[in-house]
ZAKE-426042 format. One record per residue (C-alpha): x, y, z; residue in one letter. Coordinates in steps of 0.25 Angstrom, whole numbers, padded with zeros to 4 digits, always signed. Layout:
XYZa/...
END
This chain:
+0577+0179+0545m/+0563+0180+0550h/+0551+0172+0554y/+0545+0175+0540a/+0550+0181+0527s/+0545+0185+0514p/+0536+0184+0507p/+0529+0187+0520g/+0525+0201+0521i/+0527+0205+0535g/+0536+0217+0539g/+0548+0208+0542v/+0546+0200+0530e/+0545+0212+0521i/+0558+0217+0528t/+0565+0204+0525i/+0561+0204+0511a/+0566+0218+0509h/+0579+0215+0516q/+0582+0202+0509a/+0581+0209+0495r/+0589+0221+0499a/+0600+0213+0505l/+0601+0204+0493l/+0602+0217+0485d/+0613+0221+0494c/+0621+0208+0491g/+0618+0200+0503f/+0614+0185+0502g/+0600+0185+0508v/+0592+0173+0515r/+0579+0175+0521v/+0576+0165+0533i/+0561+0164+0539s/+0551+0154+0544g/+0540+0159+0534d/+0542+0164+0519g/+0547+0161+0506a/+0557+0165+0495t/+0554+0179+0491f/+0567+0183+0482h/+0575+0174+0472p/+0588+0178+0478q/+0585+0178+0493i/+0585+0164+0500e/+0573+0162+0509s/+0573+0150+0519i/+0560+0147+0526i/+0562+0140+0540e/+0549+0137+0546p/+0554+0137+0560i/+0558+0151+0559f/+0544+0156+0557s/+0535+0162+0568s/+0523+0154+0564s/+0529+0140+0563n/+0521+0130+0571a/+0533+0126+0579d/+0538+0140+0582v/+0523+0144+0586l/+0522+0133+0596r/+0536+0137+0602v/+0532+0151+0602q/+0519+0148+0609a/+0528+0141+0620e/+0538+0153+0621l/+0527+0163+0622a/+0523+0156+0635k/+0538+0155+0640g/+0540+0141+0637q/+0553+0136+0631i/+0551+0122+0626t/+0558+0111+0619a/+0550+0115+0607a/+0557+0129+0608y/+0571+0123+0608h/+0567+0114+0597d/+0563+0126+0589l/+0576+0133+0592v/+0584+0122+0587a/+0576+0120+0575r/+0578+0136+0572c/+0593+0134+0575t/+0595+0123+0565a/+0587+0131+0554a/+0595+0144+0557l/+0608+0136+0555k/+0603+0131+0541n/+0597+0145+0537t/+0608+0154+0543l/+0621+0146+0541a/+0627+0154+0530d/+0620+0168+0535v/+0629+0180+0540d/+0618+0189+0544v/+0603+0185+0548c/+0593+0197+0549i/+0584+0191+0558a/+0570+0198+0558h/+0563+0199+0572n/+0569+0185+0576i/+0578+0191+0586p/+0567+0199+0593t/+0554+0193+0590l/+0548+0180+0597h/+0541+0174+0585k/+0551+0162+0584n/+0559+0162+0597l/+0566+0149+0593a/+0571+0156+0581l/+0575+0168+0589t/+0583+0159+0598a/+0589+0151+0587a/+0594+0163+0579l/+0600+0169+0591a/+0608+0157+0595q/+0612+0155+0580y/+0617+0168+0579a/+0625+0168+0592a/+0631+0154+0587d/+0635+0159+0574t/+0640+0172+0567s/+0627+0175+0562l/+0624+0190+0562h/+0609+0193+0565v/+0602+0206+0562v/+0591+0206+0571a/+0580+0213+0563y/+0570+0216+0574c/+0556+0221+0569h/+0549+0217+0582d/+0553+0215+0596l/+0546+0204+0604a/+0551+0209+0618w/+0546+0224+0615t/+0532+0220+0611n/+0521+0219+0621i/+0513+0210+0612q/+0524+0199+0614y/+0527+0200+0629q/+0519+0189+0634a/+0527+0180+0624e/+0541+0184+0629l/+0548+0179+0641h/+0561+0181+0648d/+0573+0172+0644g/+0577+0164+0632d/+0572+0164+0621p/+0564+0177+0623w/+0576+0185+0627d/+0582+0183+0614k/+0572+0193+0608l/+0579+0204+0618r/+0593+0200+0618q/+0604+0205+0608v/+0609+0194+0599w/+0624+0192+0597p/+0629+0196+0583n/+0615+0203+0580a/+0612+0217+0574d/+0598+0222+0579y/+0589+0229+0569v/+0574+0235+0571t/+0565+0242+0561v/+0563+0255+0569s/+0569+0264+0579a/+0557+0260+0588m/+0561+0245+0587r/+0576+0249+0589q/+0573+0256+0602q/+0565+0244+0607e/+0576+0234+0603l/+0587+0242+0609s/+0580+0242+0622k/+0576+0227+0621l/+0590+0222+0618l/+0597+0232+0627g/+0606+0238+0616v/+0608+0252+0611p/+0598+0257+0600a/+0609+0259+0591d/+0612+0244+0591q/+0599+0242+0584v/+0598+0245+0569t/+0585+0251+0564v/+0582+0247+0550i/+0568+0251+0546t/+0558+0245+0536g/+0558+0250+0522g/+0551+0250+0509i/+0554+0245+0495d/+0549+0256+0486p/+0549+0248+0473a/+0541+0237+0479q/+0531+0246+0487f/+0528+0255+0475l/+0529+0244+0465r/+0539+0250+0456w/+0541+0245+0442t/+0555+0239+0438e/+0558+0252+0430t/+0555+0261+0443t/+0564+0252+0451k/+0575+0253+0441r/+0574+0268+0440l/+0573+0270+0456v/+0586+0262+0457q/+0593+0268+0446k/+0589+0283+0449l/+0590+0280+0464n/+0577+0287+0466l/+0574+0282+0480m/+0585+0290+0486d/+0580+0303+0480a/+0575+0314+0489d/+0564+0318+0480g/+0559+0313+0466i/+0551+0322+0456l/+0543+0315+0445l/+0541+0321+0432l/+0533+0311+0423p/+0533+0317+0409a/+0538+0314+0395r/+0550+0323+0391l/+0544+0334+0384t/+0547+0348+0385r/+0534+0353+0390r/+0536+0344+0403k/+0547+0354+0407n/+0556+0343+0412i/+0568+0353+0412e/+0561+0361+0423m/+0559+0348+0431a/+0574+0346+0430l/+0577+0360+0435q/+0568+0359+0447v/+0574+0346+0450l/+0588+0352+0451a/+0583+0364+0459t/+0576+0355+0469l/+0589+0346+0471r/+0597+0359+0472q/+0587+0366+0482q/+0585+0354+0491s/+0598+0346+0490g/+0590+0334+0489a/+0590+0323+0478d/+0578+0326+0470f/+0575+0318+0458r/+0566+0320+0445l/+0560+0308+0437i/+0555+0312+0423i/+0548+0299+0418t/+0545+0301+0403g/+0552+0300+0390p/+0554+0310+0379p/+0540+0314+0374g/+0537+0306+0361p/+0530+0317+0353h/+0542+0327+0351n/+0556+0324+0346p/+0563+0334+0354t/+0558+0327+0367n/+0571+0319+0366k/+0580+0331+0366s/+0571+0337+0377y/+0576+0324+0385l/+0590+0327+0381d/+0589+0341+0386n/+0583+0337+0399l/+0595+0328+0402l/+0604+0339+0399d/+0597+0348+0409i/+0598+0336+0419r/+0613+0336+0417t/+0614+0351+0419q/+0606+0351+0431l/+0614+0339+0437h/+0601+0330+0438l/+0606+0317+0431e/+0604+0310+0444a/+0591+0317+0448a/+0582+0319+0436a/+0578+0305+0430h/+0573+0304+0416f/+0567+0290+0417l/+0567+0290+0401y/+0582+0289+0402c/+0582+0278+0413e/+0580+0266+0405g/+0585+0253+0410p/+0596+0253+0399e/+0604+0265+0395a/+0598+0273+0383r/+0585+0265+0385t/+0574+0275+0388p/+0564+0272+0399l/+0549+0274+0396l/+0542+0274+0410v/+0530+0265+0411d/+0517+0269+0419d/+0521+0261+0431d/+0535+0266+0432t/+0529+0280+0430l/+0519+0277+0442a/+0532+0274+0450d/+0538+0287+0447c/+0527+0294+0454y/+0529+0285+0466q/+0543+0288+0466l/+0542+0303+0464a/+0540+0313+0476d/+0534+0324+0467a/+0530+0326+0452l/+0537+0338+0445l/+0529+0342+0432f/+0534+0354+0426p/+0527+0354+0412s/+0524+0366+0404t/+0513+0360+0398q/+0503+0349+0402e/+0489+0344+0397g/+0485+0338+0410f/+0495+0332+0420g/+0493+0317+0423i/+0506+0317+0431p/+0500+0326+0441i/+0489+0316+0443l/+0499+0305+0444e/+0507+0312+0454a/+0494+0315+0463g/+0491+0301+0462l/+0505+0297+0467s/+0504+0307+0478g/+0517+0315+0474i/+0517+0330+0474p/+0516+0338+0461v/+0524+0349+0456f/+0520+0354+0442c/+0518+0365+0432s/+0507+0374+0434d/+0499+0371+0421l/+0484+0371+0421p/+0484+0355+0417p/+0492+0352+0429l/+0483+0361+0438r/+0472+0353+0433q/+0478+0340+0438s/+0486+0345+0450g/+0476+0355+0456g/+0480+0362+0468e/+0488+0349+0473d/+0501+0351+0466v/+0512+0361+0466t/+0513+0369+0453y/+0524+0378+0447f/+0526+0387+0434d/+0536+0379+0425p/+0538+0392+0417q/+0541+0401+0428h/+0544+0394+0442d/+0559+0391+0443s/+0565+0377+0446p/+0568+0382+0460s/+0554+0386+0463q/+0548+0372+0458i/+0559+0365+0466a/+0555+0373+0479q/+0541+0369+0477k/+0545+0355+0476i/+0554+0355+0488a/+0544+0362+0497a/+0533+0353+0494t/+0541+0340+0496l/+0548+0346+0508n/+0534+0348+0514a/+0530+0334+0511s/+0532+0323+0522s/+0527+0312+0512s/+0539+0316+0503f/+0549+0316+0514h/+0544+0302+0518l/+0544+0297+0504r/+0559+0301+0502v/+0563+0296+0516r/+0556+0282+0513v/+0562+0280+0500r/+0576+0284+0504q/+0577+0278+0518q/+0567+0267+0518y/+0569+0258+0506r/+0573+0244+0510w/+0585+0244+0501e/+0590+0256+0508t/+0587+0252+0522i/+0593+0239+0520i/+0606+0244+0514r/+0607+0255+0524r/+0604+0247+0537s/+0604+0232+0536l/+0615+0229+0526v/+0626+0235+0536p/+0621+0226+0547l/+0623+0214+0538l/+0636+0219+0533e/+0642+0221+0547r/
END
């Protein structure tokens, strides 16, 4: 519940959209109640009640009176109307996630009505506090001692309080006079698939291979031909995982090369090496990841571009190359490059990539170069932390669902 809901694009509205979709995926029945908005998902019920809005004409008139400290008959009438609307919209609801309504004064009649409704019923309220009126100097002239303004700084019965940051947690703890550990921090998040505009194939692969929880992702965009030296990449991956103790992955994008009939046997050989190195869950040959069993996957250009966005580094151990387009693609994608020291790759990579000798450098030496570069990169650490900890799906399952189930 909020003054407004999707398809509005404010920070709270975006949060509501992600929460609603993720909770639906978790098996909850979800209803979105607001004063402004529209249906935004076919399986999520949206109820628009205009007097819950912060911009409704009647609400604005009452808010102007309240800002002057005036409690009029119009206010009491608006509280009664909000109460009647709450009875209709919340009659079969077990938990109401109320965004900002318990701590912000943009519709005080709704705040008062919801507080009383929760006190009179078994409704459990998750008071989701993005903003606090009483701690914001901008709002002080509009707030007054006594009811209904005090409801914004009082603990509601049968409510769990949530803030979106540690700073807000401390502010709310002090305002309500409760220990900070009684206020749950649930941060905002990001939806990688939506933000990066992944293809449906990419979405399926990420979910199937659990790529978002990886500690590092190496990309080898090449057809499966022997000159690509993919067995070396597998050995580097195994060594890197062993040396670091981290869940590094390798994505090999291409199919067997079409011009040599032995390339199919090369794939079989690579799969055997993967098994011998215990990399079945770490080295991903996308050709073998078709939507159905025994159906090969031929990666399209958009999905290949997604792979560059997913990857933390390019690993390119070829023994022969004509030029080296993947070096340019990695440069445009902003990921570090680790590649064979070949003249054509020198031409495209210049002094801006890390080279190794695929004939004489050991997998251990190459793995150490990769680890040293990534460990020194703050952008790499931020990238991994964001994808592992700040996905909306992860945040909601880890932090919000326990409050609802309690």
